[in-house]
All heavy atoms as an XYZ file, in Angstrom:
904
protein
N      18.833     15.599     -9.385
C      18.418     14.643    -10.359
C      17.355     15.245    -11.245
O      16.570     16.058    -10.787
C      17.909     13.377     -9.701
C      17.317     12.393    -10.622
S      16.742     10.934     -9.799
C      18.195      9.975     -9.811
N      17.385     14.906    -12.476
C      16.381     15.538    -13.372
C      15.033     14.824    -13.271
O      14.929     13.692    -12.772
C      16.882     15.361    -14.805
O      16.775     14.072    -15.258
N      14.011     15.534    -13.706
C      12.694     14.997    -13.736
C      12.649     13.745    -14.596
O      11.998     12.753    -14.278
C      11.663     16.000    -14.240
C      11.262     17.105    -13.287
C      10.383     18.083    -13.984
C      10.586     16.523    -12.068
N      13.356     13.702    -15.656
C      13.339     12.571    -16.578
C      13.800     11.357    -15.892
O      13.198     10.247    -15.991
C      14.229     12.808    -17.828
C      13.711     13.794    -18.846
C      14.078     15.233    -18.522
O      14.693     15.537    -17.514
O      13.623     16.137    -19.308
N      14.902     11.457    -15.115
C      15.462     10.316    -14.419
C      14.453      9.887    -13.280
O      14.187      8.682    -13.154
C      16.815     10.625    -13.834
C      17.869     10.796    -15.002
C      17.335      9.465    -12.888
C      19.167     11.383    -14.564
N      13.912     10.816    -12.580
C      12.992     10.464    -11.517
C      11.697      9.799    -12.080
O      11.299      8.784    -11.492
C      12.563     11.707    -10.734
N      11.121     10.308    -13.141
C       9.961      9.710    -13.688
C      10.287      8.355    -14.314
O       9.468      7.405    -14.234
C       9.319     10.633    -14.694
C       8.251     11.521    -14.053
C       8.629     12.637    -13.310
C       6.907     11.263    -14.149
C       7.715     13.490    -12.664
C       5.971     12.025    -13.586
C       6.356     13.163    -12.830
O       5.398     13.948    -12.220
N      11.430      8.194    -14.911
C      11.811      6.880    -15.447
C      11.957      5.882    -14.318
O      11.524      4.702    -14.417
C      13.139      7.018    -16.223
N      12.564      6.332    -13.199
C      12.744      5.398    -12.022
C      11.453      4.879    -11.459
O      11.344      3.759    -10.991
C      13.566      6.149    -10.971
N      10.405      5.777    -11.498
C       9.119      5.364    -10.914
C       8.190      4.827    -11.971
O       7.114      4.311    -11.631
C       8.510      6.563    -10.197
C       7.907      7.568    -11.114
S       6.992      8.912    -10.297
C       8.215      9.988     -9.691
N       8.612      4.802    -13.245
C       7.712      4.332    -14.307
C       6.561      5.310    -14.563
O       5.529      4.879    -15.005
N       6.854      6.612    -14.363
C       5.830      7.656    -14.543
C       5.728      8.124    -15.944
O       6.455      7.731    -16.896
N       4.748      8.981    -16.154
C       4.439      9.555    -17.477
C       4.694     11.040    -17.520
O       3.763     11.831    -17.425
C       2.977      9.256    -17.815
C       2.558      9.635    -19.220
O       3.443     10.196    -19.985
O       1.358      9.466    -19.573
N       5.952     11.385    -17.663
C       6.371     12.779    -17.582
C       5.797     13.584    -18.748
O       5.428     14.731    -18.597
C       7.871     12.882    -17.517
C       8.486     14.311    -17.463
C       7.947     15.047    -16.260
C       9.978     14.239    -17.419
N       5.781     13.030    -19.928
C       5.316     13.788    -21.120
C       3.862     14.227    -20.977
O       3.480     15.384    -21.286
C       5.558     13.016    -22.414
C       7.049     12.859    -22.720
C       7.866     14.180    -22.623
O       7.439     15.176    -23.216
O       8.897     14.125    -21.902
N       3.018     13.423    -20.451
C       1.612     13.789    -20.274
C       1.509     14.908    -19.273
O       0.744     15.872    -19.401
C       0.754     12.580    -19.817
O       0.817     11.658    -20.922
C      -0.683     12.954    -19.603
N       2.275     14.795    -18.179
C       2.247     15.814    -17.180
C       2.829     17.141    -17.670
O       2.334     18.272    -17.377
C       3.075     15.357    -15.911
C       3.095     16.467    -14.826
C       2.440     14.108    -15.337
N       3.837     17.082    -18.524
C       4.357     18.305    -19.144
C       3.300     18.962    -19.992
O       3.155     20.204    -20.016
C       5.557     17.995    -20.057
C       6.803     17.828    -19.269
C       8.021     17.543    -20.157
N       9.261     17.634    -19.385
C      10.392     16.933    -19.668
N      10.415     16.095    -20.724
N      11.436     17.136    -18.948
N       2.469     18.217    -20.684
C       1.386     18.747    -21.430
C       0.308     19.431    -20.549
O      -0.320     20.417    -20.970
N       0.222     18.984    -19.364
C      -0.830     19.485    -18.438
C      -0.285     20.690    -17.622
O      -0.922     21.689    -17.498
C      -1.277     18.388    -17.523
C      -2.386     18.727    -16.565
C      -2.857     17.585    -15.658
N      -3.206     16.408    -16.479
C      -2.655     15.245    -16.417
N      -1.649     15.007    -15.557
N      -3.060     14.232    -17.161
N       0.953     20.541    -17.090
C       1.480     21.588    -16.188
C       2.417     22.524    -16.871
O       2.855     23.517    -16.251
C       2.157     20.880    -14.979
C       1.238     20.104    -14.095
C       2.018     19.509    -12.914
C       0.111     20.936    -13.555
N       2.859     22.216    -18.052
C       3.550     23.127    -18.935
C       5.090     23.339    -18.671
O       5.827     23.539    -19.592
C       2.879     24.497    -19.066
C       1.398     24.412    -19.416
S       1.088     23.558    -20.886
C       1.358     24.778    -22.087
N       5.438     23.392    -17.410
C       6.919     23.680    -17.128
C       7.481     22.634    -16.169
O       6.689     22.145    -15.263
C       7.191     25.062    -16.527
O       6.600     25.095    -15.207
C       6.577     26.150    -17.407
N       8.722     22.306    -16.344
C       9.358     21.399    -15.373
C       9.406     21.923    -14.006
O       9.294     21.164    -13.011
C      10.751     21.038    -15.870
C      10.807     20.094    -17.035
O       9.701     19.667    -17.526
O      11.894     19.747    -17.524
N       9.498     23.185    -13.817
C       9.539     23.843    -12.505
C       8.213     23.581    -11.780
O       8.158     23.309    -10.589
C       9.787     25.374    -12.574
C      11.205     25.694    -13.045
C      11.436     25.563    -14.579
O      10.415     25.540    -15.344
O      12.550     25.426    -15.006
N       7.148     23.700    -12.514
C       5.771     23.491    -11.908
C       5.620     21.994    -11.583
O       5.105     21.719    -10.506
C       4.697     23.958    -12.884
C       3.334     24.023    -12.265
C       2.307     24.604    -13.173
N       2.629     26.017    -13.374
C       2.281     26.700    -14.464
N       1.627     26.121    -15.453
N       2.556     27.959    -14.599
N       6.104     21.149    -12.436
C       5.943     19.671    -12.127
C       6.794     19.345    -10.888
O       6.328     18.668     -9.975
C       6.495     18.867    -13.305
C       5.573     19.097    -14.524
C       6.575     17.379    -12.958
C       6.202     18.541    -15.820
N       7.989     19.839    -10.810
C       8.838     19.648     -9.630
C       8.193     20.150     -8.404
O       8.185     19.497     -7.373
C      10.194     20.292     -9.814
C      11.164     20.019     -8.705
C      12.554     20.562     -8.905
O      12.931     20.793    -10.074
O      13.257     20.792     -7.914
N       7.604     21.320     -8.456
C       6.942     21.928     -7.293
C       5.828     21.008     -6.806
O       5.711     20.734     -5.624
C       6.333     23.262     -7.684
C       5.466     23.941     -6.631
C       4.789     25.204     -7.129
C       3.802     25.725     -6.107
N       3.090     26.911     -6.623
N       4.951     20.567     -7.711
C       3.798     19.743     -7.323
C       4.246     18.368     -6.880
O       3.626     17.744     -5.967
C       2.710     19.724     -8.407
C       1.928     20.990     -8.449
C       2.098     21.868     -9.481
C       1.028     21.337     -7.435
C       1.364     23.050     -9.554
C       0.318     22.515     -7.457
C       0.506     23.396     -8.528
N       5.273     17.845     -7.495
C       5.783     16.558     -7.116
C       6.315     16.612     -5.691
O       6.057     15.734     -4.833
C       6.880     16.073     -8.050
N       6.964     17.699     -5.310
C       7.527     17.816     -3.965
C       6.398     18.088     -2.985
O       6.487     17.636     -1.839
C       8.580     18.896     -3.923
C       9.866     18.463     -4.584
C      10.926     19.464     -4.520
C      12.237     18.946     -5.186
N      13.285     19.878     -5.132
N       5.363     18.756     -3.388
C       4.226     18.937     -2.477
C       3.542     17.545     -2.156
O       3.046     17.335     -1.097
C       3.172     19.885     -3.110
C       3.720     21.324     -3.100
C       1.828     19.802     -2.431
C       2.868     22.344     -3.867
N       3.575     16.675     -3.177
C       3.107     15.302     -2.956
C       3.778     14.622     -1.703
O       3.086     13.885     -1.026
C       3.300     14.472     -4.173
C       2.809     13.030     -3.991
C       1.495     12.720     -4.109
C       3.782     12.036     -3.722
C       1.054     11.381     -3.926
C       3.313     10.710     -3.478
C       1.991     10.385     -3.647
N       4.964     14.926     -1.421
C       5.658     14.361     -0.285
C       5.005     14.751      0.999
O       5.220     14.032      2.057
C       7.157     14.767     -0.292
C       7.963     14.301     -1.414
C       9.397     14.869     -1.366
C       8.021     12.805     -1.538
N       4.218     15.804      1.026
C       3.487     16.236      2.204
C       2.076     15.721      2.322
O       1.439     15.881      3.328
C       3.501     17.763      2.286
C       4.849     18.410      2.303
C       4.798     19.886      2.028
O       3.819     20.508      2.218
N       5.944     20.406      1.622
N       1.644     15.057      1.292
C       0.328     14.552      1.209
C       0.123     13.405      2.250
O       1.028     12.553      2.383
C      -0.020     13.981     -0.217
C      -1.390     13.456     -0.343
O      -2.306     14.352     -0.495
O      -1.585     12.227     -0.215
N      -0.977     13.399      2.916
C      -1.211     12.409      3.980
C      -2.185     11.274      3.537
O      -2.624     10.534      4.411
C      -1.745     13.136      5.217
O      -3.028     13.756      4.885
C      -0.796     14.104      5.804
N      -2.492     11.209      2.278
C      -3.469     10.208      1.827
C      -3.093      8.749      2.120
O      -3.924      7.987      2.525
C      -3.748     10.354      0.314
O      -4.265     11.595      0.065
N      -1.792      8.491      1.970
C      -1.363      7.047      2.237
C      -1.499      6.773      3.699
O      -1.964      5.693      4.056
C       0.099      6.924      1.787
C       0.582      5.508      1.880
S      -0.278      4.437      0.746
C       0.262      2.849      1.342
N      -1.173      7.756      4.594
C      -1.284      7.484      6.047
C      -2.766      7.368      6.421
O      -3.144      6.590      7.229
C      -0.636      8.601      6.833
C      -0.496      8.307      8.261
C       0.326      7.063      8.590
O       1.405      6.905      7.997
N      -0.207      6.194      9.405
N      -3.600      8.159      5.790
C      -5.040      8.100      5.984
C      -5.543      6.753      5.620
O      -6.307      6.088      6.404
C      -5.783      9.168      5.150
O      -5.382     10.482      5.587
C      -7.288      9.031      5.235
N      -5.129      6.235      4.505
C      -5.507      4.886      4.039
C      -5.079      3.861      5.018
O      -5.887      2.969      5.453
C      -4.875      4.636      2.654
C      -5.010      3.224      2.121
C      -6.434      2.826      1.888
C      -4.170      3.108      0.858
N      -3.806      3.862      5.389
C      -3.265      2.848      6.357
C      -4.039      2.904      7.654
O      -4.390      1.843      8.183
C      -1.788      3.098      6.580
C      -0.946      2.883      5.315
C      -0.506      1.449      5.074
O      -1.064      0.548      5.779
O       0.291      1.228      4.202
N      -4.140      4.072      8.226
C      -4.817      4.266      9.545
C      -6.308      3.759      9.499
O      -6.725      3.091     10.380
C      -4.796      5.692     10.012
C      -3.392      6.115     10.391
O      -2.481      5.322     10.590
N      -3.177      7.452     10.465
N      -6.923      4.096      8.421
C      -8.358      3.773      8.297
C      -8.503      2.214      8.153
O      -9.459      1.610      8.686
C      -9.017      4.487      7.092
N      -7.641      1.590      7.403
C      -7.709      0.148      7.259
C      -7.440     -0.535      8.629
O      -8.116     -1.542      9.000
C      -6.753     -0.345      6.214
C      -7.102     -0.069      4.771
C      -6.029     -0.470      3.864
C      -8.408     -0.740      4.411
N      -6.545      0.057      9.400
C      -6.252     -0.520     10.719
C      -7.450     -0.502     11.631
O      -7.706     -1.367     12.448
C      -5.110      0.193     11.375
C      -3.672     -0.226     10.887
C      -2.600      0.545     11.515
O      -2.760      0.975     12.675
O      -1.525      0.705     10.919
N      -8.204      0.634     11.516
C      -9.332      0.783     12.438
C     -10.669      0.248     11.829
O     -11.754      0.292     12.511
C      -9.498      2.280     12.790
O      -9.762      3.042     11.620
C      -8.284      2.799     13.473
N     -10.610     -0.166     10.607
C     -11.840     -0.689      9.971
C     -12.784      0.430      9.449
O     -13.939      0.135      9.229
N     -12.238      1.619      9.320
C     -13.051      2.727      8.761
C     -12.988      2.719      7.238
O     -12.121      3.378      6.662
C     -12.540      4.065      9.356
C     -13.417      5.267      8.995
O     -14.249      5.108      8.022
O     -13.199      6.295      9.599
N     -13.836      1.940      6.611
C     -13.755      1.736      5.157
C     -14.120      2.986      4.362
O     -13.625      3.160      3.264
C     -14.551      0.518      4.787
C     -14.115     -0.725      5.440
C     -14.980     -1.423      6.258
C     -12.758     -1.174      5.273
C     -14.465     -2.636      6.904
C     -12.312     -2.258      5.947
C     -13.208     -3.032      6.767
N     -14.925      3.805      4.896
C     -15.264      5.082      4.241
C     -14.002      5.934      4.113
O     -13.670      6.518      3.039
C     -16.355      5.827      4.994
O     -16.587      7.068      4.347
N     -13.263      6.036      5.209
C     -11.995      6.847      5.219
C     -10.942      6.143      4.398
O     -10.155      6.768      3.691
C     -11.598      7.033      6.698
C     -10.577      8.103      6.838
C     -11.014      9.530      6.582
O     -12.244      9.779      6.303
O     -10.192     10.477      6.579
N     -10.913      4.828      4.463
C      -9.914      4.101      3.639
C     -10.141      4.307      2.163
O      -9.246      4.569      1.361
C      -9.973      2.601      3.994
N     -11.422      4.293      1.737
C     -11.796      4.563      0.384
C     -11.316      5.967      0.001
O     -10.734      6.226     -1.056
C     -13.265      4.415      0.116
C     -13.680      4.903     -1.230
C     -13.393      4.188     -2.392
C     -14.350      6.145     -1.359
C     -13.779      4.624     -3.618
C     -14.685      6.574     -2.624
C     -14.429      5.856     -3.738
O     -14.766      6.310     -5.003
N     -11.616      6.933      0.871
C     -11.201      8.344      0.609
C      -9.700      8.434      0.389
O      -9.209      9.102     -0.519
C     -11.644      9.260      1.733
C     -11.453     10.734      1.434
C     -11.952     11.631      2.598
N     -11.115     11.515      3.751
C      -9.948     12.194      3.967
N      -9.494     12.973      3.005
N      -9.329     12.038      5.068
N      -8.903      7.781      1.269
C      -7.466      7.805      1.092
C      -7.009      7.191     -0.232
O      -6.207      7.739     -0.980
N      -7.563      6.049     -0.586
C      -7.188      5.387     -1.833
C      -7.666      6.193     -3.068
O      -6.892      6.323     -4.008
C      -7.868      3.965     -1.876
N      -8.799      6.746     -2.927
C      -9.349      7.534     -4.071
C      -8.464      8.827     -4.286
O      -8.264      9.209     -5.414
C     -10.785      7.918     -3.814
C     -11.527      8.406     -5.011
N     -11.689      9.793     -5.178
C     -12.095      7.817     -6.053
C     -12.342      9.972     -6.333
N     -12.613      8.822     -6.865
N      -8.102      9.439     -3.180
C      -7.267     10.654     -3.303
C      -5.895     10.277     -3.869
O      -5.382     11.035     -4.756
C      -7.102     11.318     -1.898
O      -8.383     11.667     -1.422
C      -6.208     12.540     -1.990
N      -5.315      9.175     -3.451
C      -4.009      8.740     -4.051
C      -4.206      8.520     -5.545
O      -3.319      8.851     -6.350
C      -3.551      7.467     -3.402
C      -2.780      7.590     -2.108
C      -2.524      6.185     -1.529
C      -1.513      8.323     -2.313
N      -5.295      7.922     -5.907
C      -5.571      7.599     -7.320
C      -5.585      8.930     -8.129
O      -4.972      9.030     -9.158
C      -6.893      6.853     -7.452
C      -7.300      6.573     -8.870
C      -8.627      5.824     -8.985
C      -9.775      6.708     -8.980
N     -11.041      6.070     -9.364
N      -6.341      9.889     -7.631
C      -6.459     11.200     -8.373
C      -5.192     11.975     -8.421
O      -4.804     12.408     -9.565
N      -4.475     12.094     -7.301
C      -3.246     12.844     -7.306
C      -2.174     12.151     -8.182
O      -1.492     12.797     -8.998
C      -2.744     13.022     -5.854
C      -1.389     13.612     -5.899
C      -3.678     13.932     -5.073
N      -2.064     10.774     -8.090
C      -1.092     10.109     -8.843
C      -1.437     10.150    -10.398
O      -0.520     10.212    -11.194
C      -0.926      8.706     -8.356
O      -2.098      7.908     -8.454
N      -2.703     10.142    -10.734
C      -3.059     10.324    -12.101
C      -2.691     11.696    -12.576
O      -2.034     11.827    -13.680
C      -4.569     10.124    -12.256
C      -5.020     10.291    -13.730
C      -6.545     10.631    -13.918
N      -6.760     11.902    -13.182
C      -7.802     12.061    -12.385
N      -8.716     11.171    -12.183
N      -7.995     13.244    -11.794
N      -2.969     12.722    -11.836
C      -2.686     14.075    -12.265
C      -1.198     14.350    -12.408
O      -0.783     15.149    -13.282
C      -3.268     15.111    -11.318
C      -4.802     15.096    -11.349
O      -5.397     14.519    -12.238
O      -5.414     15.689    -10.432
N      -0.387     13.691    -11.558
C       1.063     13.934    -11.550
C       1.807     12.892    -12.385
O       3.065     12.925    -12.442
C       1.651     13.979    -10.122
C       1.115     15.203     -9.359
C       1.608     15.087     -7.899
C       1.659     16.498    -10.009
N       1.098     11.999    -13.033
C       1.728     11.017    -13.926
C       2.538      9.910    -13.214
O       3.441      9.297    -13.747
N       2.137      9.611    -11.962
C       2.803      8.538    -11.198
C       2.103      7.252    -11.537
O       1.302      6.684    -10.749
C       2.734      8.839     -9.732
C       3.334     10.130     -9.263
C       2.943     10.693     -8.097
C       4.300     10.798     -9.986
C       3.474     11.887     -7.635
C       4.867     12.023     -9.580
C       4.449     12.551     -8.363
N       2.337      6.732    -12.718
C       1.520      5.666    -13.290
C       1.402      4.435    -12.441
O       0.282      3.959    -12.219
C       2.088      5.312    -14.684
O       2.150      6.497    -15.465
C       1.237      4.278    -15.414
N       2.475      3.827    -11.925
C       2.281      2.630    -11.119
C       1.471      2.861     -9.844
O       0.639      2.047     -9.485
C       3.710      2.218    -10.763
C       4.608      2.771    -11.786
C       3.913      4.095    -12.155
N       1.629      3.995     -9.210
C       0.777      4.351     -8.068
C      -0.680      4.589     -8.472
O      -1.543      4.118     -7.743
C       1.329      5.571     -7.350
C       0.606      5.965     -6.090
C       0.525      4.822     -5.080
C       1.275      7.172     -5.431
N      -0.881      5.186     -9.590
C      -2.202      5.370    -10.097
C      -2.916      4.032    -10.315
O      -4.035      3.788     -9.825
C      -2.196      6.207    -11.393
C      -3.574      6.134    -12.079
C      -4.696      6.719    -11.519
C      -3.715      5.449    -13.292
C      -5.934      6.660    -12.167
C      -4.934      5.360    -13.949
C      -5.995      5.963    -13.384
N      -2.193      3.141    -10.971
C      -2.809      1.852    -11.321
C      -3.144      1.057    -10.057
O      -4.151      0.443     -9.896
C      -1.908      1.040    -12.214
C      -1.832      1.675    -13.640
C      -0.763      1.106    -14.538
O       0.101      0.343    -14.025
O      -0.724      1.513    -15.712
N      -2.188      0.998     -9.165
C      -2.351      0.253     -7.899
C      -3.468      0.849     -7.019
O      -4.320      0.168     -6.445
C      -1.030      0.170     -7.098
N      -3.481      2.170     -6.895
C      -4.461      2.814     -6.063
C      -5.865      2.778     -6.717
O      -6.880      2.797     -5.979
C      -4.036      4.238     -5.673
O      -3.843      5.040     -6.835
N      -5.868      2.730     -8.025
C      -7.168      2.609     -8.716
C      -7.799      1.276     -8.381
O      -9.021      1.160     -8.078
C      -6.905      2.714    -10.263
S      -8.417      2.769    -11.198
N      -7.042      0.198     -8.436
C      -7.559     -1.151     -8.142
C      -8.004     -1.168     -6.641
O      -9.096     -1.741     -6.387
C      -6.506     -2.196     -8.403
N      -7.236     -0.609     -5.787
C      -7.581     -0.647     -4.358
C      -8.844      0.239     -4.067
O      -9.720     -0.189     -3.378
C      -6.421     -0.137     -3.466
C      -6.678     -0.178     -1.987
C      -6.935     -1.622     -1.537
C      -5.479      0.393     -1.233
N      -8.875      1.370     -4.760
C     -10.053      2.253     -4.583
C     -11.301      1.557     -5.077
O     -12.352      1.645     -4.411
C      -9.765      3.511     -5.447
O     -10.948      4.338     -5.384
N     -11.222      0.800     -6.210
C     -12.359      0.059     -6.715
C     -12.801     -0.944     -5.663
O     -14.046     -1.157     -5.454
C     -12.054     -0.574     -8.049
C     -11.935      0.437     -9.195
O     -12.427      1.614     -9.000
O     -11.505      0.045    -10.220
N     -11.857     -1.646     -5.080
C     -12.196     -2.705     -4.060
C     -12.842     -2.115     -2.829
O     -13.690     -2.705     -2.194
C     -10.942     -3.485     -3.720
N     -12.429     -0.859     -2.518
C     -12.922     -0.239     -1.244
C     -14.202      0.599     -1.535
O     -14.759      1.114     -0.584
C     -11.883      0.681     -0.654
C     -10.691     -0.074      0.013
C      -9.541      0.870      0.357
C     -11.185     -0.730      1.266
N     -14.570      0.753     -2.781
C     -15.742      1.614     -3.068
C     -16.979      1.080     -2.343
O     -17.274     -0.141     -2.369
C     -16.049      1.582     -4.571
C     -17.177      2.506     -5.010
C     -17.384      2.520     -6.503
N     -16.125      2.766     -7.229
C     -15.564      3.944     -7.423
N     -16.153      5.045     -6.966
N     -14.393      4.089     -8.116
N     -17.673      1.898     -1.615
C     -18.750      1.511     -0.779
C     -20.085      1.471     -1.566
O     -20.339      2.342     -2.340
C     -18.869      2.442      0.456
C     -17.691      2.577      1.303
C     -17.877      3.628      2.394
C     -17.226      1.229      1.908
N     -20.892      0.445     -1.229
C     -22.224      0.435     -1.768
C     -23.129      1.278     -0.871
O     -22.672      1.906      0.075
C     -22.734     -0.977     -1.931
C     -22.859     -1.774     -0.654
O     -22.876     -1.158      0.467
O     -22.966     -3.002     -0.708
N     -24.415      1.301     -1.197
C     -25.371      2.120     -0.465
C     -25.444      1.712      1.028
O     -25.804      2.500      1.890
C     -26.815      2.059     -1.089
C     -26.812      2.707     -2.443
O     -25.957      3.594     -2.666
O     -27.688      2.425     -3.182
N     -25.132      0.477      1.363
C     -25.167     -0.008      2.704
C     -23.853      0.266      3.448
O     -23.698     -0.054      4.602
C     -25.469     -1.531      2.740
N     -22.846      0.813      2.753
C     -21.567      1.100      3.386
C     -20.586     -0.034      3.381
O     -19.621     -0.075      4.158
N     -20.880     -1.006      2.522
C     -20.026     -2.223      2.440
C     -19.064     -2.070      1.267
O     -19.476     -1.766      0.176
C     -20.894     -3.463      2.267
O     -21.850     -3.538      3.288
C     -20.027     -4.736      2.190
N     -17.775     -2.312      1.458
C     -16.789     -2.241      0.343
C     -17.113     -3.271     -0.710
O     -17.561     -4.382     -0.425
C     -15.441     -2.577      1.031
C     -15.666     -2.246      2.416
C     -17.059     -2.555      2.753
N     -16.846     -2.903     -1.926
C     -17.164     -3.742     -3.127
C     -16.419     -5.085     -3.042
O     -17.056     -6.102     -3.379
C     -16.808     -3.035     -4.414
N     -15.204     -5.091     -2.613
C     -14.424     -6.349     -2.614
C     -13.382     -6.338     -1.523
O     -12.203     -6.261     -1.733
C     -13.759     -6.582     -3.982
C     -13.130     -7.966     -4.094
O     -13.222     -8.758     -3.213
N     -12.515     -8.184     -5.262
N     -13.874     -6.377     -0.284
C     -12.966     -6.276      0.874
C     -11.968     -7.384      0.923
O     -10.818     -7.181      1.369
C     -13.803     -6.259      2.159
C     -13.077     -5.964      3.458
C     -12.339     -4.635      3.391
C     -14.017     -6.004      4.658
N     -12.320     -8.541      0.416
C     -11.408     -9.683      0.435
C     -10.177     -9.471     -0.406
O      -9.127    -10.013     -0.146
C     -12.155    -10.989     -0.063
N     -10.256     -8.586     -1.438
C      -9.133     -8.291     -2.250
C      -8.147     -7.278     -1.693
O      -7.030     -7.159     -2.178
C      -9.650     -7.752     -3.592
N      -8.559     -6.573     -0.672
C      -7.688     -5.489     -0.100
C      -6.333     -6.037      0.367
O      -5.303     -5.400      0.034
C      -8.416     -4.699      1.007
C      -7.491     -3.798      1.731
C      -9.665     -3.973      0.410
N      -6.250     -7.130      1.118
C      -4.936     -7.564      1.555
C      -4.020     -7.913      0.324
O      -2.808     -7.852      0.423
C      -5.195     -8.844      2.364
C      -6.594     -8.702      2.827
C      -7.284     -7.910      1.721
N      -4.616     -8.325     -0.759
C      -3.842     -8.678     -1.948
C      -3.378     -7.394     -2.707
O      -2.322     -7.375     -3.301
C      -4.695     -9.531     -2.851
C      -4.104     -9.891     -4.176
C      -5.081    -10.666     -5.034
O      -5.716    -11.594     -4.484
O      -5.199    -10.359     -6.240
N      -4.229     -6.349     -2.679
C      -3.904     -5.126     -3.463
C      -3.053     -4.141     -2.692
O      -2.341     -3.340     -3.312
C      -5.251     -4.448     -3.822
C      -6.159     -5.235     -4.762
C      -7.552     -4.582     -4.852
C      -5.546     -5.425     -6.109
N      -3.168     -4.083     -1.368
C      -2.458     -3.105     -0.555
C      -0.918     -3.121     -0.728
O      -0.335     -2.039     -0.830
C      -2.838     -3.226      0.919
C      -2.365     -2.144      1.828
C      -2.775     -0.771      1.378
C      -2.839     -2.409      3.243
N      -0.302     -4.276     -0.826
C       1.142     -4.269     -0.982
C       1.611     -3.550     -2.276
O       2.658     -2.840     -2.226
C       1.542     -5.775     -0.971
C       0.457     -6.404     -0.205
C      -0.766     -5.651     -0.542
N       0.898     -3.703     -3.333
C       1.209     -2.979     -4.556
C       1.156     -1.455     -4.386
O       1.986     -0.760     -4.929
C       0.308     -3.466     -5.709
N       0.168     -1.000     -3.638
C       0.020      0.417     -3.395
C       1.232      0.897     -2.574
O       1.798      1.895     -2.849
C      -1.322      0.719     -2.693
C      -1.412      2.214     -2.279
C      -2.509      0.422     -3.627
N       1.511      0.135     -1.500
C       2.676      0.461     -0.652
C       3.980      0.576     -1.442
O       4.755      1.482     -1.293
C       2.801     -0.553      0.504
C       1.747     -0.421      1.585
C       1.932     -1.463      2.584
N       0.969     -1.334      3.686
C       0.450     -2.336      4.314
N       0.790     -3.627      4.015
N      -0.427     -2.174      5.284
N       4.190     -0.462     -2.282
C       5.414     -0.495     -3.104
C       5.510      0.639     -4.050
O       6.535      1.314     -4.145
C       5.540     -1.822     -3.833
C       5.773     -3.021     -2.888
O       6.094     -2.813     -1.703
O       5.650     -4.112     -3.388
N       4.419      0.941     -4.718
C       4.416      2.029     -5.723
C       4.557      3.367     -5.034
O       5.222      4.227     -5.546
C       3.079      1.985     -6.563
N       3.886      3.534     -3.827
C       4.008      4.783     -3.117
C       5.473      4.988     -2.676
O       5.993      6.065     -2.865
C       3.132      4.731     -1.857
C       3.162      5.931     -1.001
C       2.416      7.077     -1.338
C       3.963      5.997      0.121
C       2.465      8.248     -0.608
C       4.047      7.156      0.846
C       3.276      8.314      0.490
O       3.311      9.425      1.230
N       6.116      3.962     -2.194
C       7.525      4.065     -1.723
C       8.421      4.399     -2.934
O       9.343      5.251     -2.758
C       8.003      2.752     -1.077
N       8.135      3.864     -4.055
C       8.943      4.131     -5.317
C       8.780      5.578     -5.671
O       9.802      6.260     -6.007
C       8.533      3.165     -6.415
C       9.323      3.314     -7.683
C      10.799      3.076     -7.515
C       8.717      2.305     -8.745
N       7.581      6.031     -5.641
C       7.328      7.430     -6.009
C       8.048      8.416     -5.045
O       8.746      9.329     -5.483
C       5.842      7.762     -6.118
C       5.548      9.233     -6.133
C       5.205      7.057     -7.281
N       7.895      8.131     -3.733
C       8.477      8.973     -2.732
C      10.012      8.961     -2.887
O      10.668     10.035     -2.807
C       8.087      8.523     -1.344
C       8.907      9.205     -0.214
C       6.583      8.829     -1.089
N      10.581      7.810     -3.048
C      12.009      7.700     -3.191
C      12.499      8.471     -4.468
O      13.510      9.116     -4.464
C      12.429      6.210     -3.292
C      12.319      5.522     -1.967
O      12.147      6.199     -0.919
O      12.472      4.271     -1.969
N      11.736      8.333     -5.547
C      12.078      9.025     -6.801
C      12.024     10.565     -6.662
O      12.875     11.247     -7.129
C      11.206      8.577     -7.935
O      11.388      7.137     -8.199
N      10.968     11.054     -5.999
C      10.804     12.470     -5.812
C      11.876     13.005     -4.905
O      12.445     14.106     -5.135
C       9.395     12.817     -5.286
C       8.349     12.458     -6.282
C       9.352     14.292     -4.840
C       6.908     12.529     -5.708
N      12.268     12.253     -3.886
C      13.170     12.720     -2.848
C      14.514     13.065     -3.392
O      15.234     13.854     -2.795
C      13.219     11.722     -1.717
N      14.847     12.442     -4.571
C      16.215     12.655     -5.121
C      16.194     13.663     -6.277
O      17.214     13.847     -6.938
C      16.853     11.350     -5.469
C      16.009     10.586     -6.499
C      17.192     10.564     -4.251
C      16.658      9.309     -6.983
N      15.029     14.332     -6.504
C      15.028     15.369     -7.603
C      15.870     16.551     -7.153
O      15.789     17.003     -6.088
C      13.552     15.819     -7.912
C      12.791     14.660     -8.515
C      13.585     17.023     -8.824
C      11.317     14.995     -8.836
């Protein structure tokens, strides 16, 4: 499957990524490396154990990687979750009550990205 079709399926921003990474081969390489990224699992595990510092790290990493690779829906969803999990000086998340509402969008966007990349 072509990058165009994969990025269209996930609602991604291929043209911006092409401007940054220059070749489709490089984009494909880094997109496939994303499949090995453990940030989503880190996020899920940390939320299960109540480790909000680690949960924030997972959400923030997803936000950055998805921004850099043009995975727009995942970027937007993980950005909102990262903001909710951002810790204040006392180690308290900014908006913990919003996490159950925001997490499904991250899960859905992540699954869409993974499914789209898997068929490239």
